[in-house]
N, CA, C and O of each residue as an XYZ file, in Angstrom:
568
protein
N      46.080     13.217     14.946
C      45.156     12.189     15.367
C      44.543     11.555     14.118
O      44.083     12.253     13.214
N      44.546     10.271     14.086
C      43.992      9.510     12.969
C      42.536      9.207     13.262
O      42.206      8.675     14.322
N      41.669      9.545     12.324
C      40.241      9.245     12.485
C      39.832      8.257     11.413
O      39.951      8.520     10.216
N      39.361      7.143     11.857
C      38.853      6.143     10.929
C      37.339      6.216     10.923
O      36.694      6.151     11.969
N      36.799      6.348      9.766
C      35.345      6.361      9.663
C      34.938      5.447      8.523
O      35.680      5.234      7.564
N      33.777      4.934      8.659
C      33.212      4.138      7.580
C      31.941      4.850      7.135
O      31.105      5.239      7.951
N      31.823      5.003      5.876
C      30.631      5.636      5.327
C      29.519      4.587      5.264
O      29.564      3.670      4.444
N      28.539      4.732      6.124
C      27.420      3.799      6.182
C      26.299      4.175      5.219
O      25.289      3.476      5.136
N      26.472      5.270      4.499
C      25.420      5.745      3.600
C      25.002      4.707      2.564
O      23.802      4.498      2.388
N      25.921      4.050      1.874
C      25.476      3.056      0.885
C      24.698      1.896      1.514
O      23.733      1.399      0.935
N      25.128      1.477      2.695
C      24.423      0.399      3.382
C      23.024      0.853      3.814
O      22.055      0.105      3.685
N      22.932      2.072      4.321
C      21.622      2.619      4.706
C      20.710      2.731      3.477
O      19.534      2.370      3.528
N      21.270      3.234      2.381
C      20.493      3.393      1.150
C      19.970      2.041      0.663
O      18.811      1.926      0.265
N      20.814      1.038      0.697
C      20.398     -0.304      0.268
C      19.321     -0.867      1.197
O      18.365     -1.488      0.731
N      19.468     -0.655      2.491
C      18.484     -1.155      3.447
C      17.135     -0.454      3.254
O      16.085     -1.097      3.287
N      17.171      0.852      3.056
C      15.929      1.589      2.833
C      15.246      1.132      1.548
O      14.022      1.017      1.495
N      16.040      0.874      0.518
C      15.467      0.388     -0.737
C      14.836     -0.990     -0.535
O      13.775     -1.279     -1.087
N      15.485     -1.827      0.250
C      14.944     -3.157      0.533
C      13.614     -3.049      1.285
O      12.673     -3.789      0.996
N      13.541     -2.138      2.237
C      12.292     -1.910      2.978
C      11.204     -1.432      2.016
O      10.076     -1.922      2.068
N      11.531     -0.483      1.142
C      10.555      0.011      0.159
C      10.073     -1.117     -0.756
O       8.889     -1.196     -1.086
N      10.992     -1.978     -1.158
C      10.639     -3.087     -2.039
C       9.669     -4.045     -1.363
O       8.694     -4.482     -1.974
N       9.934     -4.370     -0.109
C       9.040     -5.270      0.619
C       7.684     -4.593      0.844
O       6.644     -5.241      0.720
N       7.687     -3.309      1.170
C       6.424     -2.592      1.357
C       5.589     -2.637      0.077
O       4.379     -2.860      0.128
N       6.228     -2.429     -1.055
C       5.499     -2.465     -2.325
C       4.982     -3.870     -2.615
O       3.872     -4.035     -3.120
N       5.782     -4.875     -2.298
C       5.338     -6.255     -2.506
C       4.152     -6.602     -1.608
O       3.230     -7.296     -2.036
N       4.174     -6.127     -0.381
C       3.042     -6.374      0.530
C       1.807     -5.644      0.013
O       0.709     -6.199      0.034
N       1.972     -4.407     -0.451
C       0.833     -3.701     -1.054
C       0.267     -4.514     -2.217
O      -0.948     -4.599     -2.397
N       1.161     -5.107     -2.999
C       0.750     -5.884     -4.161
C      -0.051     -7.127     -3.828
O      -0.697     -7.700     -4.705
N      -0.019     -7.550     -2.577
C      -0.867     -8.665     -2.158
C      -2.334     -8.251     -2.103
O      -3.228     -9.094     -2.170
N      -2.573     -6.952     -1.981
C      -3.924     -6.444     -1.783
C      -4.472     -5.659     -2.963
O      -5.685     -5.611     -3.169
N      -3.590     -5.042     -3.739
C      -4.030     -4.223     -4.867
C      -3.183     -4.544     -6.090
O      -2.114     -5.144     -5.983
N      -3.672     -4.141     -7.231
C      -2.909     -4.289     -8.463
C      -1.930     -3.127     -8.543
O      -2.321     -1.967     -8.420
N      -0.667     -3.440     -8.747
C       0.365     -2.406     -8.801
C       0.280     -1.612    -10.097
O      -0.253     -2.084    -11.102
N       0.804     -0.421    -10.053
C       0.894      0.406    -11.254
C       0.157      1.712    -11.099
O      -0.906      1.773    -10.481
N       0.730      2.760    -11.665
C       0.117      4.081    -11.523
C      -1.205      4.168    -12.269
O      -2.121      4.859    -11.823
N      -1.317      3.479    -13.395
C      -2.590      3.483    -14.128
C      -3.695      2.831    -13.319
O      -4.822      3.325    -13.281
N      -3.371      1.716    -12.669
C      -4.372      1.038    -11.847
C      -4.764      1.905    -10.651
O      -5.926      1.932    -10.247
N      -3.801      2.599    -10.101
C      -4.090      3.507     -8.991
C      -5.093      4.576     -9.418
O      -5.992      4.938     -8.659
N      -4.928      5.072    -10.635
C      -5.865      6.067    -11.157
C      -7.261      5.463    -11.315
O      -8.260      6.143    -11.082
N      -7.335      4.196    -11.708
C      -8.630      3.520    -11.836
C      -9.306      3.432    -10.472
O     -10.490      3.742    -10.344
N      -8.562      3.013     -9.458
C      -9.133      2.917     -8.111
C      -9.671      4.269     -7.653
O     -10.759      4.349     -7.083
N      -8.910      5.325     -7.903
C      -9.334      6.675     -7.510
C     -10.606      7.075     -8.247
O     -11.529      7.625     -7.647
N     -10.653      6.799     -9.541
C     -11.829      7.137    -10.343
C     -13.058      6.360     -9.873
O     -14.146      6.923     -9.755
N     -12.881      5.073     -9.606
C     -14.015      4.255     -9.159
C     -14.560      4.759     -7.830
O     -15.774      4.780     -7.628
N     -13.676      5.166     -6.922
C     -14.141      5.698     -5.649
C     -14.923      6.995     -5.860
O     -15.959      7.210     -5.230
N     -14.428      7.846     -6.738
C     -15.126      9.105     -7.049
C     -16.519      8.815     -7.615
O     -17.504      9.439     -7.222
N     -16.579      7.860     -8.541
C     -17.871      7.492     -9.134
C     -18.812      6.903     -8.085
O     -20.005      7.205     -8.079
N     -18.284      6.074     -7.211
C     -19.114      5.470     -6.163
C     -19.681      6.538     -5.241
O     -20.837      6.456     -4.827
N     -18.875      7.533     -4.922
C     -19.365      8.633     -4.093
C     -20.470      9.401     -4.802
O     -21.439      9.820     -4.170
N     -20.330      9.590     -6.127
C     -21.381     10.271     -6.893
C     -22.692      9.485     -6.837
O     -23.765     10.068     -6.676
N     -22.601      8.164     -6.972
C     -23.803      7.324     -6.945
C     -24.497      7.429     -5.592
O     -25.722      7.529     -5.528
N     -23.723      7.405     -4.515
C     -24.346      7.460     -3.186
C     -24.897      8.846     -2.870
O     -25.841      8.980     -2.090
N     -24.317      9.862     -3.467
C     -24.804     11.227     -3.263
C     -26.050     11.500     -4.090
O     -26.991     12.137     -3.617
N     -26.055     11.016     -5.326
C     -27.167     11.252     -6.252
C     -27.438      9.997     -7.066
O     -26.785      9.776     -8.086
N     -28.391      9.168     -6.637
C     -28.690      7.936     -7.367
C     -29.094      8.169     -8.832
O     -29.080      7.231     -9.630
N     -29.449      9.400     -9.188
C     -29.830      9.720    -10.563
C     -28.692     10.388    -11.331
O     -28.930     11.081    -12.320
N     -27.478     10.183    -10.884
C     -26.320     10.787    -11.531
C     -26.262     10.333    -12.991
O     -26.700      9.234    -13.333
N     -25.724     11.183    -13.823
C     -25.596     10.893    -15.249
C     -24.692      9.682    -15.473
O     -23.642      9.549    -14.845
N     -25.116      8.812    -16.368
C     -24.338      7.613    -16.688
C     -22.938      7.976    -17.191
O     -21.987      7.225    -16.974
N     -22.811      9.102    -17.848
C     -21.517      9.524    -18.375
C     -20.505      9.806    -17.260
O     -19.296      9.764    -17.485
N     -21.012     10.094    -16.055
C     -20.128     10.406    -14.934
C     -19.678      9.165    -14.161
O     -18.768      9.254    -13.337
N     -20.309      7.996    -14.416
C     -20.005      6.807    -13.620
C     -19.819      5.549    -14.479
O     -20.431      4.519    -14.199
N     -18.993      5.623    -15.506
C     -18.881      4.468    -16.405
C     -18.342      3.202    -15.737
O     -18.786      2.100    -16.059
N     -17.398      3.343    -14.819
C     -16.850      2.160    -14.152
C     -17.920      1.456    -13.314
O     -18.059      0.233    -13.353
N     -18.660      2.246    -12.567
C     -19.671      1.672    -11.669
C     -20.773      1.008    -12.487
O     -21.238     -0.077    -12.137
N     -21.188      1.648    -13.568
C     -22.237      1.060    -14.412
C     -21.791     -0.276    -14.982
O     -22.505     -1.272    -14.870
N     -20.624     -0.300    -15.588
C     -20.156     -1.537    -16.224
C     -19.910     -2.647    -15.198
O     -20.230     -3.806    -15.458
N     -19.352     -2.309    -14.054
C     -19.106     -3.335    -13.041
C     -20.408     -3.838    -12.425
O     -20.538     -5.028    -12.135
N     -21.363     -2.946    -12.226
C     -22.666     -3.378    -11.700
C     -23.339     -4.327    -12.682
O     -23.904     -5.345    -12.282
N     -23.280     -3.994    -13.965
C     -23.851     -4.883    -14.987
C     -23.125     -6.224    -14.999
O     -23.759     -7.279    -15.042
N     -21.811     -6.182    -14.963
C     -21.017     -7.412    -14.975
C     -21.341     -8.294    -13.765
O     -21.390     -9.518    -13.880
N     -21.559     -7.667    -12.613
C     -21.830     -8.406    -11.380
C     -23.313     -8.700    -11.161
O     -23.679     -9.419    -10.231
N     -24.157     -8.146    -12.015
C     -25.591     -8.369    -11.891
C     -26.185     -7.770    -10.628
O     -27.072     -8.356    -10.008
N     -25.685     -6.591    -10.250
C     -26.180     -5.924     -9.041
C     -26.547     -4.476     -9.354
O     -26.279     -3.982    -10.449
N     -27.151     -3.817     -8.403
C     -27.545     -2.424     -8.600
C     -26.337     -1.496     -8.537
O     -25.275     -1.863     -8.034
N     -26.523     -0.295     -9.056
C     -25.464      0.711     -8.990
C     -25.099      1.015     -7.537
O     -23.923      1.158     -7.202
N     -26.108      1.112     -6.685
C     -25.862      1.422     -5.281
C     -25.078      0.299     -4.603
O     -24.183      0.565     -3.800
N     -25.407     -0.939     -4.919
C     -24.654     -2.065     -4.350
C     -23.208     -2.050     -4.835
O     -22.288     -2.291     -4.053
N     -23.007     -1.770     -6.116
C     -21.633     -1.712     -6.635
C     -20.885     -0.560     -5.995
O     -19.711     -0.704     -5.656
N     -21.530      0.565     -5.825
C     -20.889      1.705     -5.164
C     -20.507      1.343     -3.738
O     -19.435      1.723     -3.268
N     -21.373      0.614     -3.046
C     -21.067      0.202     -1.671
C     -19.845     -0.711     -1.627
O     -19.019     -0.601     -0.721
N     -19.730     -1.596     -2.588
C     -18.558     -2.485     -2.655
C     -17.288     -1.662     -2.852
O     -16.298     -1.860     -2.148
N     -17.322     -0.748     -3.803
C     -16.148      0.069     -4.097
C     -15.761      0.912     -2.884
O     -14.582      0.994     -2.541
N     -16.732      1.535     -2.237
C     -16.431      2.390     -1.086
C     -15.925      1.579      0.104
O     -15.056      2.041      0.843
N     -16.458      0.386      0.291
C     -15.976     -0.492      1.363
C     -14.526     -0.887      1.115
O     -13.695     -0.847      2.022
N     -14.238     -1.266     -0.117
C     -12.866     -1.643     -0.453
C     -11.906     -0.449     -0.294
O     -10.781     -0.619      0.177
N     -12.340      0.726     -0.675
C     -11.503      1.924     -0.546
C     -11.217      2.211      0.928
O     -10.096      2.564      1.293
N     -12.238      2.057      1.769
C     -12.057      2.278      3.212
C     -11.076      1.257      3.780
O     -10.174      1.614      4.538
N     -11.252     -0.005      3.417
C     -10.349     -1.046      3.904
C      -8.925     -0.796      3.430
O      -7.974     -1.015      4.180
N      -8.771     -0.342      2.196
C      -7.444     -0.067      1.675
C      -6.764      1.053      2.445
O      -5.571      0.968      2.738
N      -7.517      2.112      2.778
C      -6.915      3.219      3.523
C      -6.376      2.737      4.870
O      -5.295      3.146      5.292
N      -7.121      1.878      5.533
C      -6.663      1.341      6.819
C      -5.395      0.503      6.624
O      -4.414      0.681      7.346
N      -5.418     -0.380      5.678
C      -4.279     -1.248      5.404
C      -3.074     -0.441      4.918
O      -1.951     -0.655      5.375
N      -3.311      0.470      4.007
C      -2.241      1.287      3.449
C      -1.526      2.080      4.534
O      -0.301      2.205      4.511
N      -2.285      2.615      5.481
C      -1.657      3.391      6.552
C      -0.774      2.501      7.420
O       0.280      2.943      7.876
N      -1.182      1.268      7.655
C      -0.349      0.341      8.436
C       0.956      0.035      7.705
O       2.026      0.015      8.313
N       0.861     -0.199      6.410
C       2.061     -0.473      5.623
C       2.982      0.743      5.618
O       4.194      0.609      5.787
N       2.412      1.918      5.426
C       3.221      3.135      5.340
C       3.914      3.446      6.661
O       5.078      3.846      6.668
N       3.222      3.269      7.766
C       3.846      3.519      9.070
C       4.999      2.543      9.297
O       6.059      2.941      9.781
N       4.805      1.279      8.954
C       5.873      0.285      9.114
C       7.065      0.630      8.221
O       8.215      0.507      8.642
N       6.791      1.055      7.007
C       7.850      1.413      6.068
C       8.647      2.610      6.576
O       9.877      2.578      6.610
N       7.946      3.653      6.964
C       8.627      4.867      7.425
C       9.381      4.646      8.732
O      10.489      5.153      8.903
N       8.787      3.896      9.648
C       9.457      3.616     10.924
C      10.721      2.796     10.690
O      11.755      3.049     11.309
N      10.636      1.821      9.805
C      11.811      1.015      9.503
C      12.930      1.836      8.905
O      14.094      1.672      9.271
N      12.581      2.724      7.979
C      13.600      3.563      7.351
C      14.211      4.528      8.373
O      15.405      4.820      8.312
N      13.401      5.019      9.305
C      13.926      5.899     10.355
C      14.909      5.139     11.238
O      15.946      5.681     11.622
N      14.591      3.891     11.561
C      15.510      3.085     12.373
C      16.814      2.825     11.619
O      17.890      2.840     12.217
N      16.723      2.589     10.330
C      17.925      2.392      9.524
C      18.791      3.645      9.564
O      20.011      3.551      9.707
N      18.185      4.797      9.443
C      18.945      6.054      9.449
C      19.616      6.302     10.804
O      20.686      6.908     10.863
N      18.995      5.840     11.883
C      19.554      6.040     13.223
C      20.607      5.000     13.590
O      21.404      5.225     14.501
N      20.622      3.889     12.910
C      21.555      2.812     13.232
C      22.997      3.267     13.003
O      23.291      3.972     12.038
N      23.884      2.854     13.899
C      25.263      3.338     13.851
C      26.287      2.305     13.389
O      27.462      2.631     13.220
N      25.852      1.070     13.184
C      26.783      0.043     12.733
C      26.141     -0.751     11.596
O      24.919     -0.752     11.452
N      26.955     -1.420     10.797
C      26.375     -2.264      9.746
C      25.410     -3.309     10.306
O      24.360     -3.568      9.718
N      25.766     -3.902     11.432
C      24.884     -4.913     12.035
C      23.560     -4.295     12.472
O      22.500     -4.896     12.298
N      23.626     -3.102     13.034
C      22.397     -2.432     13.475
C      21.536     -2.033     12.280
O      20.309     -2.102     12.348
N      22.165     -1.622     11.203
C      21.418     -1.293      9.983
C      20.710     -2.538      9.465
O      19.523     -2.497      9.143
N      21.444     -3.643      9.386
C      20.845     -4.890      8.900
C      19.711     -5.338      9.806
O      18.675     -5.788      9.316
N      19.887     -5.225     11.125
C      18.831     -5.636     12.049
C      17.607     -4.749     11.906
O      16.478     -5.237     11.957
N      17.818     -3.455     11.727
C      16.697     -2.530     11.524
C      15.928     -2.888     10.266
O      14.697     -2.866     10.253
N      16.656     -3.217      9.211
C      16.025     -3.610      7.950
C      15.229     -4.900      8.140
O      14.081     -4.994      7.705
N      15.832     -5.882      8.781
C      15.161     -7.156      9.041
C      13.902     -6.949      9.870
O      12.853     -7.517      9.569
N      14.010     -6.131     10.917
C      12.854     -5.855     11.775
C      11.723     -5.204     10.991
O      10.558     -5.567     11.156
N      12.068     -4.243     10.138
C      11.055     -3.551      9.339
C      10.354     -4.517      8.393
O       9.134     -4.469      8.240
N      11.121     -5.385      7.766
C      10.533     -6.354      6.840
C       9.610     -7.321      7.587
O       8.575     -7.725      7.055
N       9.976     -7.689      8.800
C       9.108     -8.563      9.597
C       7.792     -7.872      9.938
O       6.727     -8.487      9.885
N       7.872     -6.598     10.286
C       6.651     -5.845     10.590
C       5.775     -5.757      9.346
O       4.561     -5.943      9.423
N       6.384     -5.477      8.214
C       5.623     -5.374      6.966
C       4.959     -6.698      6.604
O       3.783     -6.724      6.240
N       5.690     -7.773      6.699
C       5.082     -9.066      6.376
C       4.031     -9.434      7.398
O       3.089    -10.160      7.084
N       4.177     -8.943      8.618
C       3.157     -9.161      9.645
C       1.843     -8.480      9.308
O       0.775     -8.977      9.663
N       1.914     -7.347      8.627
C       0.690     -6.669      8.190
C      -0.086     -7.590      7.253
O      -1.301     -7.739      7.382
N       0.618     -8.199      6.319
C      -0.041     -9.119      5.375
C      -0.623    -10.310      6.120
O      -1.760    -10.711      5.871
N       0.156    -10.871      7.034
C      -0.307    -12.027      7.801
C      -1.558    -11.686      8.595
O      -2.468    -12.505      8.721
N      -1.597    -10.471      9.130
C      -2.754    -10.026      9.902
C      -4.037     -9.988      9.082
O      -5.137    -10.028      9.634
N      -3.891     -9.911      7.770
C      -5.047     -9.897      6.880
C      -5.203    -11.242      6.159
O      -5.933    -11.353      5.174
N      -4.502    -12.259      6.670
C      -4.669    -13.600      6.128
C      -3.874    -13.899      4.889
O      -4.133    -14.903      4.226
N      -2.898    -13.051      4.545
C      -2.069    -13.288      3.365
C      -0.621    -13.472      3.796
O      -0.208    -12.989      4.850
N       0.127    -14.163      2.984
C       1.540    -14.375      3.300
C       2.407    -13.814      2.196
O       2.167    -14.051      1.012
N       3.415    -13.071      2.600
C       4.421    -12.556      1.662
C       5.533    -13.586      1.631
O       6.090    -13.934      2.672
N       5.857    -14.072      0.452
C       6.847    -15.142      0.338
C       8.245    -14.632      0.006
O       9.130    -15.429     -0.305
N       8.457    -13.351      0.066
C       9.781    -12.818     -0.169
C      10.159    -12.631     -1.623
O      11.330    -12.404     -1.926
N       9.212    -12.717     -2.519
C       9.524    -12.549     -3.936
C       8.846    -11.325     -4.492
O       8.994    -11.022     -5.676
């Protein structure tokens, strides 16, 4: 008996990479990309939490919040509130992007034909760009 099979693995891998690329681009509409910048966001959130927990926290523990508050001409507590609000909003947005990314990749893995793989990839990218649109931003595909 002759069995003809086509290895869909390379097509699935390419589709998953395309979904990851679009997810990262959509994230980039809201945050600055890069692992160093991610560390800055994490540090600023930590400092903001320190300020809200102890308004008399040592200046050495909150350099980002101090400098940004001075730059913005606002109090430390106000700057901490801005940072914490942005962090909360990011967590909500990030979870939407991640769910769309993972669901799309799962659909790609389940697809049994090249056309179904491509459609799964297209659908995932539409969902991801819809997340941006829902927040008033447009992903232009670049």
